[in-house]
LUMTI-71566 format. One line per field, with one value per residue: residue number from 1; residue in three letters; x, y, z of N, C-alpha, C in turn. Coordinates in Angstrom, 1 decimal, padded with zeros to 4 digits, always signed. Layout:
! residues N
seq: NUM|...
type: ala|...
n_X: X|...
n_Y: Y|...
n_Z: Z|...
ca_X: X|...
ca_Y: Y|...
ca_Z: Z|...
c_X: X|...
c_Y: Y|...
c_Z: Z|...
This chain:
! residues 279
seq: 1|2|3|4|5|6|7|8|9|10|11|12|13|14|15|16|17|18|19|20|21|22|23|24|25|26|27|28|29|30|31|32|33|34|35|36|37|38|39|40|41|42|43|44|45|46|47|48|49|50|51|52|53|54|55|56|57|58|59|60|61|62|63|64|65|66|67|68|69|70|71|72|73|74|75|76|77|78|79|80|81|82|83|84|85|86|87|88|89|90|91|92|93|94|95|96|97|98|99|100|101|102|103|104|105|106|107|108|109|110|111|112|113|114|115|116|117|118|119|120|121|122|123|124|125|126|127|128|129|130|131|132|133|134|135|136|137|138|139|140|141|142|143|144|145|146|147|148|149|150|151|152|153|154|155|156|157|158|159|160|161|162|163|164|165|166|167|168|169|170|171|172|173|174|175|176|177|178|179|180|181|182|183|184|185|186|187|188|189|190|191|192|193|194|195|196|197|198|199|200|201|202|203|204|205|206|207|208|209|210|211|212|213|214|215|216|217|218|219|220|221|222|223|224|225|226|227|228|229|230|231|232|233|234|235|236|237|238|239|240|241|242|243|244|245|246|247|248|249|250|251|252|253|254|255|256|257|258|259|260|261|262|263|264|265|266|267|268|269|270|271|272|273|274|275|276|277|278|279
type: unk|unk|unk|unk|unk|unk|unk|unk|unk|unk|unk|unk|unk|unk|unk|unk|unk|unk|unk|unk|unk|unk|unk|unk|unk|unk|unk|unk|unk|unk|unk|unk|unk|unk|unk|unk|unk|unk|unk|unk|unk|unk|unk|unk|unk|unk|unk|unk|unk|unk|unk|unk|unk|unk|unk|unk|unk|unk|unk|unk|unk|unk|unk|unk|unk|unk|unk|unk|unk|unk|unk|unk|unk|unk|unk|unk|unk|unk|unk|unk|unk|unk|unk|unk|unk|unk|unk|unk|unk|unk|unk|unk|unk|unk|unk|unk|unk|unk|unk|unk|unk|unk|unk|unk|unk|unk|unk|unk|unk|unk|unk|unk|unk|unk|unk|unk|unk|unk|unk|unk|unk|unk|unk|unk|unk|unk|unk|unk|unk|unk|unk|unk|unk|unk|unk|unk|unk|unk|unk|unk|unk|unk|unk|unk|unk|unk|unk|unk|unk|unk|unk|unk|unk|unk|unk|unk|unk|unk|unk|unk|unk|unk|unk|unk|unk|unk|unk|unk|unk|unk|unk|unk|unk|unk|unk|unk|unk|unk|unk|unk|unk|unk|unk|unk|unk|unk|unk|unk|unk|unk|unk|unk|unk|unk|unk|unk|unk|unk|unk|unk|unk|unk|unk|unk|unk|unk|unk|unk|unk|unk|unk|unk|unk|unk|unk|unk|unk|unk|unk|unk|unk|unk|unk|unk|unk|unk|unk|unk|unk|unk|unk|unk|unk|unk|unk|unk|unk|unk|unk|unk|unk|unk|unk|unk|unk|unk|unk|unk|unk|unk|unk|unk|unk|unk|unk|unk|unk|unk|unk|unk|unk|unk|unk|unk|unk|unk|unk|unk|unk|unk|unk|unk|unk|unk|unk|unk|unk|unk|unk
n_X: +100.5|+098.6|+096.2|+092.8|+090.8|+087.5|+084.7|+082.9|+084.3|+086.2|+084.5|+083.3|+085.6|+086.6|+084.7|+083.5|+085.7|+087.5|+088.9|+091.7|+094.5|+098.1|+101.4|+105.0|+107.1|+110.4|+112.0|+113.6|+113.6|+113.2|+114.4|+114.0|+108.7|+106.0|+102.8|+099.9|+096.5|+093.5|+090.1|+086.8|+083.8|+080.4|+078.8|+080.4|+082.3|+085.7|+087.8|+090.5|+091.7|+092.4|+095.0|+095.3|+094.6|+096.0|+098.3|+101.7|+105.2|+106.7|+106.2|+107.0|+108.7|+111.0|+114.1|+114.9|+116.0|+118.2|+118.0|+119.6|+120.3|+117.8|+115.8|+113.9|+111.4|+110.2|+107.0|+104.3|+101.1|+097.9|+096.1|+096.8|+096.4|+096.8|+097.5|+098.8|+101.2|+101.1|+102.8|+103.7|+104.7|+107.6|+107.1|+109.2|+110.1|+108.6|+108.1|+110.3|+111.7|+110.0|+110.3|+109.4|+109.6|+107.8|+106.6|+106.7|+103.9|+102.8|+100.2|+098.6|+096.8|+098.8|+101.1|+103.6|+105.4|+107.1|+107.3|+105.2|+104.1|+104.9|+103.1|+100.6|+097.2|+095.4|+093.2|+093.2|+092.6|+091.9|+092.1|+091.3|+089.4|+087.8|+087.8|+088.5|+090.7|+091.5|+094.5|+097.4|+100.1|+103.4|+106.0|+109.0|+109.5|+108.2|+111.4|+111.4|+110.9|+108.7|+106.6|+104.0|+103.4|+103.8|+102.1|+101.1|+100.9|+098.4|+096.8|+097.1|+095.8|+093.1|+092.6|+092.7|+095.1|+097.8|+100.3|+101.3|+099.4|+097.3|+096.6|+094.6|+095.6|+094.5|+094.9|+093.5|+092.4|+091.2|+091.5|+094.2|+095.3|+094.3|+095.7|+098.3|+098.1|+097.6|+099.9|+102.0|+101.1|+101.6|+104.0|+105.9|+106.9|+110.3|+112.1|+112.5|+115.4|+115.6|+113.1|+110.7|+109.3|+105.9|+105.0|+103.7|+104.2|+105.6|+107.9|+109.9|+112.1|+114.3|+115.6|+116.7|+116.7|+115.4|+115.6|+114.4|+111.5|+111.4|+113.8|+113.5|+111.3|+112.5|+114.4|+112.7|+111.4|+113.5|+114.2|+112.0|+111.9|+112.6|+110.5|+107.4|+107.5|+107.5|+107.1|+107.3|+106.4|+108.0|+108.5|+109.5|+111.2|+111.6|+111.1|+112.3|+111.0|+110.9|+108.2|+105.9|+107.1|+108.1|+110.2|+112.1|+112.0|+112.8|+115.4|+116.7|+116.3|+117.7|+120.3|+120.6|+120.4|+122.7|+124.8|+124.2|+123.4|+124.9|+124.0|+123.2|+121.0|+118.3|+116.4|+113.1|+110.7|+107.4|+107.2|+109.2|+112.7|+115.2|+118.1|+119.7|+120.9|+119.8|+118.0
n_Y: +124.4|+124.4|+122.1|+122.9|+122.3|+121.0|+122.8|+121.3|+119.1|+120.4|+121.7|+119.5|+118.4|+120.4|+120.7|+121.2|+122.4|+124.3|+127.0|+128.8|+130.9|+130.6|+129.5|+129.1|+126.2|+125.5|+123.4|+120.8|+120.8|+119.3|+120.7|+121.7|+125.9|+127.2|+128.1|+129.7|+129.0|+130.6|+130.2|+131.1|+131.3|+130.2|+132.3|+134.5|+134.9|+134.8|+132.0|+130.7|+128.1|+126.3|+125.3|+123.1|+120.7|+121.0|+120.2|+119.3|+120.4|+118.0|+114.5|+113.2|+110.7|+109.4|+107.9|+105.6|+107.0|+108.4|+110.2|+111.5|+108.8|+107.6|+105.7|+106.4|+105.3|+106.2|+105.8|+105.0|+105.1|+104.7|+104.0|+105.1|+106.0|+107.5|+108.3|+110.9|+113.3|+116.8|+119.6|+123.0|+124.5|+126.5|+130.0|+131.4|+129.8|+130.4|+130.9|+129.3|+126.5|+123.4|+119.8|+118.7|+120.6|+122.7|+126.0|+127.0|+128.2|+129.9|+130.7|+128.9|+125.7|+123.5|+120.8|+118.7|+115.5|+112.6|+110.3|+110.0|+110.3|+113.2|+115.5|+114.7|+114.4|+115.0|+114.5|+116.2|+115.9|+117.5|+115.9|+116.8|+118.8|+118.1|+119.5|+119.7|+119.7|+119.9|+119.1|+119.8|+117.8|+118.5|+118.5|+117.2|+116.1|+116.5|+116.2|+115.0|+112.7|+112.6|+113.8|+113.4|+114.8|+118.2|+121.4|+124.1|+127.5|+128.5|+126.2|+125.1|+127.1|+126.8|+124.4|+125.0|+124.9|+126.0|+125.4|+122.5|+119.5|+116.6|+114.7|+113.2|+111.7|+111.2|+109.8|+110.9|+109.0|+109.1|+111.9|+112.1|+110.4|+111.6|+114.0|+113.0|+111.8|+114.1|+115.5|+113.8|+113.7|+116.2|+116.5|+118.3|+118.4|+118.8|+121.6|+121.2|+120.5|+119.8|+119.2|+116.7|+114.0|+113.1|+109.9|+106.6|+103.5|+100.1|+099.9|+100.4|+102.3|+101.7|+103.5|+103.4|+101.6|+101.7|+101.4|+103.4|+105.3|+108.1|+108.8|+107.6|+109.0|+111.6|+111.2|+110.6|+113.0|+114.6|+113.4|+113.5|+115.2|+113.7|+112.1|+110.3|+109.6|+107.2|+105.8|+102.6|+100.1|+097.2|+094.1|+095.1|+097.1|+100.4|+101.3|+103.3|+104.4|+105.3|+105.4|+104.0|+104.2|+104.2|+102.2|+103.9|+106.2|+105.0|+104.3|+106.8|+107.9|+106.3|+106.8|+109.5|+109.5|+108.1|+109.7|+112.4|+112.2|+110.3|+107.8|+104.2|+102.9|+100.4|+098.2|+097.5|+095.4|+095.3|+094.6|+092.8|+092.1|+093.2|+093.4|+096.5|+097.6|+096.5|+097.7
n_Z: +089.7|+092.6|+094.0|+094.9|+097.7|+098.1|+099.5|+100.9|+101.9|+103.6|+105.4|+106.7|+107.8|+109.6|+111.5|+114.8|+116.4|+119.0|+121.6|+123.9|+125.2|+124.3|+125.4|+125.0|+124.8|+124.8|+122.5|+120.5|+116.9|+113.7|+110.6|+107.5|+100.5|+100.9|+100.3|+101.6|+100.7|+099.7|+100.2|+099.1|+100.7|+100.1|+101.0|+100.7|+102.6|+103.8|+103.9|+105.4|+105.6|+103.8|+103.5|+105.0|+103.6|+101.3|+098.7|+099.6|+099.4|+099.2|+099.9|+102.8|+104.5|+105.5|+107.0|+109.6|+112.7|+115.3|+118.3|+121.0|+121.8|+121.6|+119.4|+116.5|+114.3|+111.4|+109.8|+107.6|+109.0|+109.0|+110.9|+113.2|+116.6|+119.4|+122.8|+124.8|+126.1|+125.1|+123.8|+123.1|+120.1|+119.8|+119.2|+118.0|+115.9|+113.8|+110.4|+109.6|+107.8|+107.5|+108.0|+105.6|+103.8|+103.9|+105.1|+108.4|+110.1|+112.8|+113.1|+111.9|+111.9|+112.9|+113.5|+115.1|+114.6|+115.6|+114.0|+112.1|+108.6|+106.6|+104.8|+107.3|+108.2|+111.1|+114.0|+117.0|+120.3|+123.3|+126.3|+128.7|+128.6|+126.4|+124.0|+120.5|+117.6|+114.1|+112.6|+110.6|+110.2|+109.9|+110.4|+112.0|+115.4|+118.8|+120.2|+122.8|+125.1|+126.8|+125.5|+123.0|+120.8|+119.4|+119.2|+117.1|+118.1|+117.5|+117.2|+119.8|+121.2|+120.4|+121.6|+124.2|+125.6|+127.5|+128.3|+128.7|+128.0|+128.3|+125.5|+122.8|+119.9|+116.6|+113.5|+110.5|+108.1|+105.5|+104.7|+105.1|+103.1|+100.9|+100.9|+100.6|+098.0|+096.5|+096.9|+095.9|+093.3|+092.4|+091.2|+088.9|+085.5|+084.8|+083.3|+079.9|+078.0|+075.5|+072.9|+073.8|+072.3|+072.2|+073.0|+072.7|+073.6|+073.8|+075.2|+078.2|+080.1|+082.7|+085.3|+087.9|+091.1|+094.4|+098.0|+099.4|+099.2|+099.1|+097.9|+095.4|+094.4|+094.3|+092.3|+090.1|+089.8|+088.9|+086.5|+084.9|+082.7|+080.5|+079.7|+080.4|+083.6|+086.2|+089.5|+090.8|+093.1|+093.7|+094.9|+097.3|+096.5|+095.2|+092.0|+089.4|+086.4|+082.9|+080.9|+078.4|+075.8|+072.3|+070.1|+068.9|+070.6|+073.0|+072.4|+072.0|+074.5|+076.2|+075.3|+075.8|+078.6|+079.3|+078.3|+079.2|+081.8|+083.1|+083.7|+083.9|+082.3|+082.3|+080.1|+079.2|+077.4|+076.9|+079.6|+080.0|+080.6|+078.3|+076.3|+076.6|+074.4|+072.2|+070.5
ca_X: +099.2|+098.1|+094.8|+092.0|+089.9|+086.1|+084.2|+082.2|+085.3|+086.7|+083.5|+083.2|+086.9|+086.9|+083.6|+083.6|+086.9|+087.4|+090.1|+092.2|+095.8|+099.2|+102.8|+106.0|+108.0|+111.5|+112.5|+114.3|+112.7|+113.8|+114.2|+114.4|+108.0|+104.6|+101.9|+098.5|+095.5|+092.3|+088.8|+085.7|+082.7|+079.2|+078.2|+081.3|+083.3|+087.0|+088.2|+092.0|+092.1|+092.7|+096.3|+095.2|+094.5|+096.7|+099.6|+102.9|+106.4|+107.0|+105.6|+108.3|+108.6|+112.4|+114.6|+115.0|+117.0|+118.3|+118.2|+120.0|+120.2|+116.5|+115.6|+112.6|+111.2|+109.0|+106.2|+102.9|+100.2|+096.6|+095.3|+097.4|+095.5|+097.7|+097.2|+100.0|+101.3|+101.4|+103.3|+103.5|+105.9|+108.0|+106.8|+110.4|+110.3|+107.7|+108.9|+111.3|+111.2|+109.7|+111.1|+109.0|+109.8|+106.8|+107.0|+105.9|+103.2|+102.2|+098.8|+097.9|+096.6|+099.9|+101.7|+104.8|+105.3|+108.4|+107.3|+104.2|+104.5|+104.7|+102.1|+099.5|+096.1|+095.0|+092.4|+093.8|+091.5|+092.3|+091.3|+091.0|+088.2|+087.0|+087.9|+089.4|+091.1|+092.1|+095.8|+098.3|+101.4|+104.3|+107.4|+109.5|+109.5|+109.2|+112.4|+111.2|+110.2|+107.5|+105.5|+103.7|+103.5|+103.7|+101.1|+101.3|+100.2|+096.9|+096.1|+097.0|+094.7|+091.8|+092.4|+092.7|+096.4|+098.7|+101.7|+101.2|+098.2|+097.1|+095.7|+094.4|+095.9|+093.9|+095.1|+092.3|+093.0|+090.7|+092.1|+095.7|+095.5|+094.0|+096.9|+099.4|+097.9|+097.7|+101.3|+102.7|+100.6|+101.9|+105.3|+105.8|+108.1|+111.4|+112.2|+113.1|+116.4|+115.3|+111.8|+110.5|+108.1|+104.9|+105.0|+103.0|+104.7|+105.7|+109.2|+110.1|+113.5|+114.5|+116.7|+117.3|+115.8|+115.8|+114.8|+113.8|+110.6|+111.7|+114.9|+112.9|+110.5|+113.4|+115.0|+111.6|+111.2|+114.6|+114.3|+110.7|+112.1|+112.9|+109.3|+106.5|+108.3|+106.7|+107.7|+106.5|+106.9|+108.0|+109.4|+110.1|+112.1|+110.9|+111.7|+112.0|+111.0|+110.3|+107.3|+105.2|+108.1|+108.3|+111.6|+113.0|+112.1|+113.5|+116.8|+117.2|+116.2|+118.9|+121.5|+120.6|+120.6|+124.1|+125.7|+123.9|+123.1|+125.8|+123.3|+123.3|+119.6|+117.9|+115.3|+112.0|+109.8|+106.2|+107.4|+110.3|+114.0|+115.9|+119.4|+119.5|+121.5|+119.2|+117.1
ca_Y: +124.9|+123.5|+121.8|+123.5|+121.3|+121.4|+123.3|+120.2|+118.3|+121.2|+121.9|+118.3|+118.2|+121.4|+120.8|+121.0|+122.8|+125.5|+127.3|+130.0|+131.4|+129.6|+129.9|+128.2|+125.3|+125.3|+122.0|+120.6|+120.4|+119.1|+121.8|+121.5|+127.2|+126.7|+129.3|+129.4|+129.3|+131.1|+129.8|+132.0|+130.5|+130.6|+133.6|+135.5|+135.0|+134.2|+130.9|+130.5|+126.8|+125.3|+124.8|+121.8|+119.6|+121.3|+119.4|+119.8|+120.3|+116.6|+113.6|+112.8|+109.7|+109.4|+106.7|+105.5|+108.0|+108.4|+111.4|+111.2|+107.4|+107.0|+105.5|+106.6|+104.7|+106.8|+104.9|+105.4|+104.4|+105.3|+103.6|+105.7|+106.5|+107.5|+109.4|+111.3|+114.8|+117.7|+120.9|+124.1|+124.8|+127.9|+131.0|+131.8|+129.0|+131.0|+131.3|+128.4|+125.4|+122.2|+118.7|+118.3|+121.8|+123.8|+127.1|+126.9|+129.4|+129.6|+131.0|+127.8|+124.5|+122.6|+120.0|+117.9|+114.1|+111.9|+109.2|+110.0|+110.9|+114.6|+115.9|+113.9|+115.1|+114.3|+115.2|+116.2|+116.2|+117.7|+114.9|+117.5|+119.6|+117.6|+120.3|+119.1|+120.5|+119.1|+119.7|+119.3|+117.4|+118.8|+118.6|+116.2|+116.6|+117.0|+115.2|+115.0|+111.5|+112.8|+114.3|+112.7|+115.8|+119.6|+122.1|+125.5|+128.3|+128.7|+125.0|+125.0|+128.0|+126.2|+123.3|+125.5|+124.5|+127.1|+124.9|+121.1|+118.9|+115.3|+114.7|+112.0|+112.0|+110.2|+110.1|+110.9|+108.3|+109.6|+113.1|+112.0|+109.8|+112.6|+114.9|+112.2|+111.7|+115.4|+115.9|+113.0|+114.1|+117.6|+116.6|+119.0|+118.0|+119.8|+122.3|+120.4|+121.2|+119.4|+118.7|+115.3|+113.7|+112.3|+108.6|+105.5|+102.2|+098.9|+100.0|+101.2|+102.5|+101.8|+104.4|+102.9|+101.0|+102.2|+101.0|+104.6|+105.9|+109.5|+108.8|+107.2|+110.2|+112.7|+110.9|+110.7|+114.4|+115.1|+112.8|+113.6|+115.9|+112.7|+111.4|+109.9|+108.9|+106.6|+105.0|+101.4|+099.3|+095.8|+093.3|+095.9|+098.2|+101.5|+101.4|+104.5|+104.1|+106.1|+104.4|+104.3|+104.6|+103.3|+101.8|+105.1|+107.0|+104.3|+104.3|+108.1|+108.2|+105.6|+107.5|+110.8|+109.2|+107.7|+110.8|+113.6|+112.0|+109.4|+106.6|+103.0|+102.4|+099.1|+098.3|+096.4|+095.4|+094.6|+094.1|+091.8|+092.7|+092.9|+094.1|+098.0|+098.0|+095.6|+098.4
ca_Z: +090.3|+093.6|+094.0|+096.0|+098.3|+098.1|+100.7|+101.6|+102.6|+104.6|+106.4|+107.5|+108.5|+110.6|+112.4|+116.2|+117.0|+119.8|+122.5|+124.6|+124.8|+124.4|+125.6|+124.3|+125.5|+123.9|+122.2|+119.2|+115.8|+112.4|+109.8|+106.1|+100.6|+101.0|+100.4|+102.0|+099.7|+100.3|+099.6|+099.3|+101.0|+099.3|+101.4|+100.5|+103.7|+103.4|+104.7|+105.3|+106.1|+102.7|+103.6|+105.7|+102.7|+100.1|+098.4|+100.1|+098.5|+099.1|+100.9|+103.5|+105.7|+106.1|+107.5|+111.1|+113.2|+116.7|+119.0|+122.4|+122.0|+121.4|+118.0|+116.0|+113.0|+110.7|+109.0|+107.3|+109.9|+108.9|+112.0|+114.4|+117.6|+120.5|+123.8|+125.4|+126.4|+124.0|+124.2|+122.1|+119.2|+120.1|+118.1|+117.3|+114.8|+112.8|+109.2|+109.3|+107.0|+108.2|+107.4|+104.3|+102.9|+104.1|+105.9|+109.6|+110.4|+114.1|+113.1|+111.2|+112.7|+112.6|+114.6|+114.8|+115.0|+115.5|+113.1|+111.0|+107.3|+106.5|+105.7|+107.7|+108.8|+112.3|+114.9|+118.3|+121.3|+124.7|+127.1|+129.9|+128.4|+125.3|+122.8|+119.5|+116.4|+113.0|+112.4|+109.5|+110.8|+108.8|+110.9|+113.0|+116.8|+119.6|+120.6|+124.2|+125.3|+127.6|+124.7|+121.8|+119.7|+119.8|+118.5|+116.8|+119.1|+117.1|+117.5|+121.2|+121.7|+120.1|+122.6|+125.6|+126.2|+127.7|+128.5|+128.2|+128.3|+127.8|+124.3|+122.0|+118.5|+115.7|+112.1|+109.7|+107.0|+104.2|+104.4|+104.9|+101.8|+099.8|+100.9|+100.0|+096.6|+095.9|+097.0|+094.9|+092.0|+092.1|+090.5|+087.6|+084.7|+084.7|+082.0|+078.9|+077.3|+074.1|+072.9|+073.9|+071.5|+073.0|+072.4|+073.4|+073.1|+074.6|+075.9|+079.4|+080.5|+084.1|+085.7|+089.2|+092.1|+095.7|+099.1|+099.9|+098.3|+098.9|+096.9|+094.1|+094.0|+093.9|+090.9|+089.1|+089.5|+088.1|+085.2|+084.2|+081.4|+079.4|+079.4|+081.5|+084.7|+087.2|+090.5|+091.1|+094.2|+093.3|+095.7|+098.3|+095.9|+094.5|+090.8|+088.7|+085.0|+081.9|+080.3|+077.1|+074.7|+071.2|+070.0|+068.6|+071.8|+074.0|+072.1|+072.2|+075.9|+076.8|+074.9|+076.5|+080.0|+079.4|+078.0|+079.9|+083.3|+083.7|+084.2|+083.1|+082.3|+081.7|+079.1|+079.2|+076.3|+077.3|+080.9|+080.1|+080.4|+077.1|+076.2|+076.3|+073.1|+071.2|+069.6
c_X: +098.7|+096.6|+094.0|+090.9|+088.5|+085.7|+083.5|+083.2|+085.9|+085.7|+083.3|+084.4|+087.1|+085.8|+084.0|+085.0|+086.8|+088.7|+090.4|+093.6|+096.9|+100.5|+103.7|+106.8|+109.1|+111.8|+113.2|+113.4|+113.6|+113.5|+114.6|+114.0|+106.6|+103.8|+100.5|+097.6|+094.3|+091.1|+087.8|+084.5|+081.5|+078.6|+079.2|+082.4|+084.5|+087.3|+089.7|+092.5|+092.4|+094.0|+096.3|+095.3|+095.2|+097.9|+100.8|+104.1|+106.8|+106.3|+106.8|+108.0|+110.0|+112.8|+114.6|+116.2|+117.1|+118.6|+118.4|+119.8|+118.8|+116.2|+114.1|+112.5|+110.0|+108.3|+104.8|+101.9|+098.9|+095.7|+095.8|+096.4|+096.2|+097.3|+098.5|+100.0|+101.6|+101.9|+103.0|+104.8|+106.3|+107.7|+108.1|+110.8|+109.4|+108.5|+110.0|+110.8|+111.0|+110.4|+110.6|+109.0|+108.8|+107.3|+106.1|+105.3|+102.4|+100.7|+097.9|+097.7|+097.6|+100.4|+102.9|+104.6|+106.7|+108.4|+106.3|+104.7|+104.2|+104.3|+101.1|+098.4|+095.6|+094.1|+093.1|+092.8|+092.2|+091.5|+090.8|+089.7|+087.3|+087.1|+088.9|+089.6|+091.7|+093.4|+096.5|+099.7|+102.4|+105.7|+107.8|+109.6|+108.3|+110.2|+112.5|+110.4|+108.9|+106.3|+105.3|+103.7|+103.5|+102.8|+101.5|+100.5|+098.7|+096.2|+096.0|+095.9|+093.3|+091.5|+092.4|+094.0|+097.3|+100.1|+101.8|+099.9|+098.1|+096.2|+095.6|+094.7|+095.4|+094.2|+093.8|+092.7|+092.5|+091.4|+093.6|+096.1|+095.3|+095.2|+098.1|+099.3|+098.1|+099.2|+102.1|+102.3|+100.9|+103.3|+105.1|+107.1|+109.1|+111.5|+113.0|+114.2|+116.3|+113.9|+111.7|+109.2|+107.2|+104.8|+104.1|+103.5|+104.9|+107.0|+109.1|+111.6|+113.6|+115.7|+117.4|+116.2|+116.3|+115.0|+114.0|+112.8|+110.9|+112.8|+114.4|+112.1|+111.4|+114.0|+113.9|+111.4|+112.3|+114.6|+113.0|+110.8|+112.3|+111.6|+108.4|+107.2|+107.4|+107.6|+106.8|+107.2|+106.8|+109.0|+110.2|+111.1|+111.2|+111.7|+111.3|+112.1|+110.4|+109.5|+106.6|+106.0|+108.0|+109.8|+112.5|+113.1|+112.9|+115.0|+117.4|+117.2|+117.4|+120.2|+121.7|+120.9|+122.1|+125.0|+125.5|+123.8|+124.1|+125.2|+123.5|+121.9|+119.4|+116.7|+114.4|+111.1|+108.6|+106.4|+108.5|+111.6|+114.6|+117.2|+119.1|+120.0|+120.9|+118.2|+117.9
c_Y: +123.9|+123.3|+122.4|+122.5|+121.8|+121.9|+122.3|+119.4|+119.1|+121.5|+120.7|+118.1|+119.1|+121.5|+120.5|+121.3|+124.1|+125.9|+128.6|+130.4|+130.4|+130.3|+128.9|+127.4|+124.9|+123.8|+121.9|+120.2|+120.2|+120.3|+121.5|+122.7|+126.8|+128.0|+128.9|+129.8|+129.8|+130.7|+130.9|+131.1|+131.0|+131.9|+134.7|+135.7|+134.3|+133.1|+130.6|+129.2|+125.8|+124.7|+123.4|+120.6|+119.9|+120.4|+120.1|+119.8|+118.9|+115.8|+112.9|+111.8|+109.7|+108.0|+106.7|+106.4|+107.9|+109.9|+111.1|+109.7|+106.8|+106.9|+105.7|+106.0|+105.2|+105.7|+105.4|+104.5|+105.1|+105.0|+104.2|+106.4|+106.4|+108.6|+109.7|+112.8|+115.6|+119.0|+121.9|+124.4|+126.3|+128.9|+131.5|+131.0|+129.4|+131.4|+130.3|+127.2|+124.2|+121.0|+118.3|+119.6|+122.9|+124.9|+127.1|+128.3|+129.2|+129.9|+129.9|+126.6|+123.4|+121.9|+119.2|+116.4|+113.5|+110.9|+109.2|+110.7|+112.4|+115.0|+114.7|+114.7|+114.3|+115.1|+115.0|+116.7|+116.4|+116.9|+115.6|+118.3|+119.1|+118.4|+119.6|+120.0|+119.6|+119.9|+119.1|+119.0|+117.6|+119.0|+117.5|+116.9|+116.2|+115.9|+115.2|+113.7|+111.6|+113.4|+113.6|+113.6|+117.2|+120.3|+123.5|+126.3|+128.4|+127.4|+124.8|+125.9|+127.4|+125.1|+123.8|+125.1|+125.7|+126.7|+123.5|+120.5|+117.5|+115.3|+113.4|+112.4|+110.9|+110.7|+110.0|+110.3|+108.8|+110.9|+113.0|+111.4|+110.8|+113.6|+114.2|+112.2|+113.0|+115.8|+115.1|+113.4|+115.4|+117.7|+117.2|+118.6|+119.2|+120.4|+121.4|+121.1|+120.9|+119.0|+117.2|+114.9|+112.9|+111.0|+107.7|+104.2|+101.2|+098.9|+100.8|+101.2|+102.6|+102.5|+103.8|+102.3|+101.4|+101.5|+102.1|+105.1|+107.3|+109.6|+108.6|+108.4|+111.4|+112.5|+111.1|+112.1|+115.0|+114.6|+112.9|+114.4|+115.0|+112.0|+111.1|+109.1|+108.5|+105.9|+103.8|+100.7|+097.8|+095.1|+094.1|+097.0|+099.2|+101.7|+102.6|+104.2|+105.2|+105.2|+104.9|+104.8|+103.6|+103.0|+103.0|+106.0|+106.4|+104.4|+105.7|+108.5|+107.5|+106.3|+108.8|+110.6|+108.8|+108.9|+112.1|+113.4|+111.0|+108.1|+105.4|+102.4|+101.0|+099.3|+097.2|+096.6|+094.6|+093.9|+093.1|+092.5|+092.3|+093.7|+095.6|+098.4|+097.1|+096.4|+099.6
c_Z: +091.3|+093.5|+095.1|+096.4|+098.3|+099.5|+101.6|+102.5|+103.8|+105.7|+107.3|+108.4|+109.7|+111.6|+113.8|+116.8|+117.8|+120.6|+123.3|+124.3|+125.0|+124.7|+124.9|+125.3|+124.6|+123.7|+120.9|+118.1|+114.6|+111.5|+108.3|+105.2|+100.3|+101.1|+100.7|+100.9|+100.4|+099.5|+099.9|+099.5|+100.1|+099.7|+101.3|+101.5|+103.3|+104.4|+104.4|+105.7|+105.0|+102.7|+104.2|+104.7|+101.4|+099.9|+099.1|+099.1|+098.2|+100.2|+101.5|+104.6|+106.3|+106.7|+109.0|+111.5|+114.7|+117.2|+120.5|+122.7|+122.0|+119.9|+117.7|+114.6|+112.3|+109.9|+108.7|+108.2|+109.9|+110.0|+113.3|+115.3|+118.9|+121.5|+124.5|+125.7|+125.2|+124.5|+123.0|+121.4|+119.5|+118.9|+117.4|+116.1|+113.6|+111.6|+108.8|+108.5|+107.8|+107.4|+106.0|+103.4|+103.0|+105.0|+107.2|+109.8|+111.7|+114.2|+112.4|+112.2|+112.3|+113.8|+114.1|+115.2|+114.8|+114.4|+112.0|+109.8|+107.4|+105.0|+106.1|+108.4|+110.0|+113.2|+116.3|+119.3|+122.7|+125.6|+128.4|+129.8|+127.2|+124.0|+121.8|+118.3|+115.4|+112.7|+111.2|+110.2|+109.7|+109.2|+111.9|+114.4|+117.5|+120.1|+122.1|+124.5|+126.0|+126.8|+123.4|+120.6|+120.3|+118.8|+118.2|+117.9|+118.8|+117.5|+119.0|+121.8|+121.5|+121.1|+124.0|+126.3|+126.3|+128.0|+127.9|+128.7|+127.7|+126.6|+123.6|+120.5|+117.6|+114.3|+111.4|+108.3|+105.6|+103.8|+104.3|+103.6|+100.7|+099.7|+100.2|+098.5|+095.9|+095.8|+096.0|+093.5|+091.5|+091.4|+089.1|+086.8|+084.7|+083.3|+081.1|+078.1|+075.8|+074.0|+073.0|+073.2|+072.4|+072.3|+073.3|+072.8|+074.2|+075.4|+077.2|+079.7|+082.0|+084.5|+086.9|+090.0|+093.5|+096.8|+099.7|+098.9|+098.1|+097.8|+095.5|+093.5|+093.5|+092.5|+089.8|+088.8|+088.6|+086.7|+084.3|+082.9|+080.2|+079.0|+080.6|+082.5|+085.8|+088.3|+090.9|+092.2|+093.9|+094.1|+096.8|+097.8|+095.2|+093.2|+089.9|+087.2|+084.2|+081.0|+079.0|+076.0|+073.5|+071.0|+069.8|+069.8|+072.9|+073.7|+072.4|+073.7|+076.6|+076.5|+075.7|+078.0|+080.3|+079.3|+078.9|+081.4|+083.9|+084.2|+083.3|+083.1|+081.8|+080.8|+079.2|+078.0|+076.8|+078.7|+081.1|+079.8|+079.1|+077.2|+075.8|+075.0|+071.9|+070.2|+069.0
């Protein structure tokens, strides 16, 4: 069940946005189900903007990559404030998957970025007319060096952009962190093949350690059927652990991971490494 954002937050977030018609400028986009939610305002009017702050299928940063010999390094940057040219995402991409698994809808306030996390919430201002709009950045692109981002047709219309225009892009840190927390917090336990007892103890089973947070989160989602699974950042590594286990639960979890998943888990007791076969 996705979380619904309060009307107060949305009202403040969406204040001061306006626009006209848009055309498309073909470019390359990364592609990788997302449903829009509807809020009912106090006076009974329908508001279809709750998707802006809704949790996404995943929080995606990704690794450094190259397109036509140009390297891009994705990173979380809550102080991002950049001015550059913006174009319009082609309407023919309507209904395709974005890089973080959402479905692109040209009628929503959406945008692309070469490096910002997906999703990120940002304010885009047309420097030529002063109009601004709050967008949800949920796809990679545009892979055109002359443009800093591209906008959905609806967002371009709000800004009065019909082809390209100079814009200022400002990440909204509070809203972006809220979306990140909601997205990461939306991990649902996988269907359990066997009942898992609820335990609370001093043992933790470590499954793996990654340099990539995305890889760690993916494994945590897959292994959550074995118990309370967390990802912790220690020494630059993202460590996936099943925590709060008593001795019996730790022993059965280790055995199940070895036989059913082909893993070689480690064992900690009160935060200290011990032999996985000592219990």
